[in-house]
N, C-alpha and C positions, 0 to 999 in steps of 0.2 A: 424429599426425592433424594438430594442430592447425600444425604447420607445413606442412604438404599442405595444409590448408585458406587458409592464408594465400597460401600460392604463387599456388591457385589464383586467388583475390578478387584478386590483385596483377594476375598477366596479366588476365586478364579486364578488369582498369580499363584499363591500357595498349591491349592490343588495342580497345574505344570509343574511346577517344582517337585511336586513327589512325585509326579510320574515318569521323572527321570533325570539322568546326570549332565546334561548340554549335549550328549554328546548324538551324533547325525540318526534318526529315527530309519532312515532310508529311502525317507519321500524328501529327503537335498536342506532338512528345515533340524537346527539343534531344536532338541524339546526342552529346555531350559530358556527356550528366547520363545516363549508362548504372549499369543496376542496380549494386547494393553498389556506388557513390562515395560517401556516407558511410558505410558500414564500412572501407570500404578508407583511409579518412582517420584513421579513429579508431583502425583496426593500424597502420598508418604513426607515427598520432603515439604511439602506445602508452598513451594514454590517454582516461579517459571523463569527462562533470562530471556529476557526481550528486547530485542537490539529496535532501533528506532534512529530514523535520520531529524533532524531538528527542521523541520518543517507545516510550522503551523495553514490549516488545521489540522490536518490529519494525526500528527503526532510531534509536539515539543515538551519543550523544560519549562514550566515558566518561570521566570529570572528568580521573580519575587519568594515563592517560596518554595522552588527548587523539585516541584510534583508535578507527576509526566500528564499531561492534557493533551487533549487532539479527539477526533471521533474512533479514531479507530486504535487509540490506547484503550477508552471506553469500550469498545466491539471487543476487543483481546483480554481486556479483566473480564468483563460480564460473558466469554463461552467460557473461558480460564475456571472462573467460579463454577458454570455449569456444571465444569466438566469434574468442581470437587479438587481446584489449585486455587484457595485465596490470594495467595499474595504474587505479584508482576513487580518483577525487578530490572528496570528498566536501562537501557545503557545507550547511551548517547554516541551516533558515530555519520563520520560524513557518508554520503545516500550514495557513492559512489564501492563504499564501502562494507553494506549489507551484506549482500548475496555472498561475498568474501567470507565473510562473521561465520553463516550460518553454513558453510559448506564446511569450515575450519572449527565449527565447533563451538565457539565464543558465543554461540545462541541458541537459543532451541526453538526460535521464531523470530520474527523480524515482520515489522509493521509501521507499512506509513504510506498509505494508501497505495504501494507500488502497482502498477498494471501488469494483470498479465498478460504476454509478452510468448510466443514460440520461443523467441534468444533466449528469455531467461526460463523458458519451462526446463532449459539443457541443463542447468546449474542450479536448479531447486526445486520444489514441489510448492505446489500453491492450494489454498485452498477454497471453497465455491467462492464467488465474488462475493463481497462485503456491503460494494456502493459502485457508482456509478458517476462519472464527471466529464465535462466536455475542458473545453480553452481558454484562455485569457489573454488582454494582454496590454502593458501599462505602458507609458510614448511620454513624452516630453511636453509641461503644459500646451494648451492651447492644438498640442496633435500636428506640428508642422510642417511633416509629411505625410500630412492624410493618410495613416493606416488604416486600415479597417478588417483585415483578412493577412493570411500568411499570403494569400496567391500574392497582396499590394510590396508584399516586402521584397519578392521574387522581380517584379517589374522593376525596382527602383535600385542597380548594385549598390550607391554610393549608402543605401541605408545599414547601421551595425546593428547585429541582435544580438543581445545576452542570452544566452540559455542556462541552467545549473546543469555542470557535468554529467552525466550518467540516465541522464531523463528521457521519455521517449517523447520530447518535442523535437530532438533533433532528426528521427525519422520524418514524424509530420512534416516537419517545414521543408524538407530535403523531397520528399512527393510531391508537394506545392513547388516546386522549381527553388524554394531557396539555394545558396553555393557554400560554397565551405570559408572561401575566404570572407562571406558576410557575417559568421556566427563569431560571437566572442566568449569563452568559456568561462565561466567562473563556479567558486564552488555550492556556493547556498543562494539562497533568493534573496535574503537583503546585500548583497555584492549585487544580483541583477540588479535591480531596482537604484540603487548607490550608481552602479554603470551609467543608468538612463538619465541622473540627477545629475551627474556631473556633466554632461556631456558624451564622455567616452561611446554611449550606444545611444541608438535611438530607439531601441523600444527593447521591451524584455515579452519574454513567453514562458505560460506555466501555465496548471491546471488553474480552469475559474476562480473553485474556493483560493487556491492557494495566493494567487495574483490579487484577489481581490483584500486579503489579510491585509497580507504584507503592507500593500497601499494603506489600506487605510489604521493601519499600523502605523505607518510611517509618520502621517502626519503634513505630507509637504505638497505648499503649493508649486512647486517644480515640475512635480511628475501628476501625470492624470490614468484614468481607469479608459479602457476605449468599453463605453459601455453599449454600443452598437456592433461588436464584434461578430464578423461574420466565420462561423462555425467551417472550418474543412472536412469538404465531402469527401475523406480520406481514411483508407483499412487503420481501425486501431481508435475512434472516434466515434462514440465516446468510447472513455478510456475505463474498464473492470478493475477496480483495488482490492486485493486480496493478501495476505499473510502467506509468508512463502518459511518452506521449511527444510532442514537437510533432506540431500534425495535418500538419505537412511532411514527417515524416519516418516517412513508412511500410514505407520500402525498410528503414529501423534496426528499427523493432519487428517487424517479416517475420524480420527475422533472428535476434533475439535468443528470437523464440520459436520458431524453430527451435533452437537451444540450449539451450532450456528444457525442452524437448521429449525433446532427448537425455536430458538429465541427470533431467529425471521416468522416463526410461526405466530408467536405469542406476544407479539408487538414490541418486543425492549427492542431492537433493531430498531424499528421506524422511531422509538421514543428515545432513544441517543440520536437520530440525525438531526431529529427535529429540538432537540436542546442542547444543541455543538453549531459553533459560531461556521456560518459559511456553506452550511447543509441544512437540507430539509429532508424529509421523507417523503413526499412527494416526485421531487425532483432528481434524487438519488440514492431510493433504494434497489434492490435487485430482488425480484420475484424468486422464492423455491422453482429450481427449474428453466424460468426464464432464457438464463445460458448459463453454458456451463463452465466450468475451466479448460476441460479437455477440447472443447470447441475452439475457446481462446487460445489455447497451447497448439492447436491446428493449426491455427492464421485464419479462424475466421466466424460463424454464426452461423445456425443454421436457418433455413429460410422464416420459420416463426417466427425469430427472434427479434 
């Protein structure tokens, strides 16, 4: 099937090239920029450039092997393989540089479990949701401040919350009443846990899978995961993560969506989630049509979602 897809795509590219010289055909589009042009380029090159932040368990570089790992890396690799692109060339960057990087054309796609949010949709175009997830907290051992929710943080102005810059948690905690002067912004997840471990912050917040994986990897008796955390009832939770593309790459995004839907329906995405640390298909899958990127970019779900 992959060979057939590649053959048909390349055939279409040659037909379109033969139909014109790239000048405007009168319908506002250049004939030389036919459908699947970017996809055909990637298939011919055999490589796609993917930007990712070092955030286990979504996407990260294994420090021992140098290999890319994580659920979103696995999903992107499977989707591009379905599209006929065999190699994922990963580029590690800071979280806050992911969208600017894809805007600037440094990457063909970015993947890091990034939540689909209206403001992000103004700067990049997202695939359909690949997964969903909730929130989590790490506190000092014994949870001396008795923090079990974002509301608990808001109710105690002496509590300092460490957040990774550029993440959705800034908006979530603001909706729960946490003030800006309670927040310590850090560059990455290890920095969040380090802040709690050192006593510079009382609590760190991130998505549940991220904070749990970081906590388990740290292996420190100085901090603990809030197992009875109360998920906030705010817009954006659960979050829906997806790959994102340059706004000019609708054709590539559409091809990615088509392949993603195929892999959802044949069980490949469920298998990836079940085999990835921090995820299960039952907890994190998003069924085809359950919620769409268009709905999320508009700021909400439909009544049935």
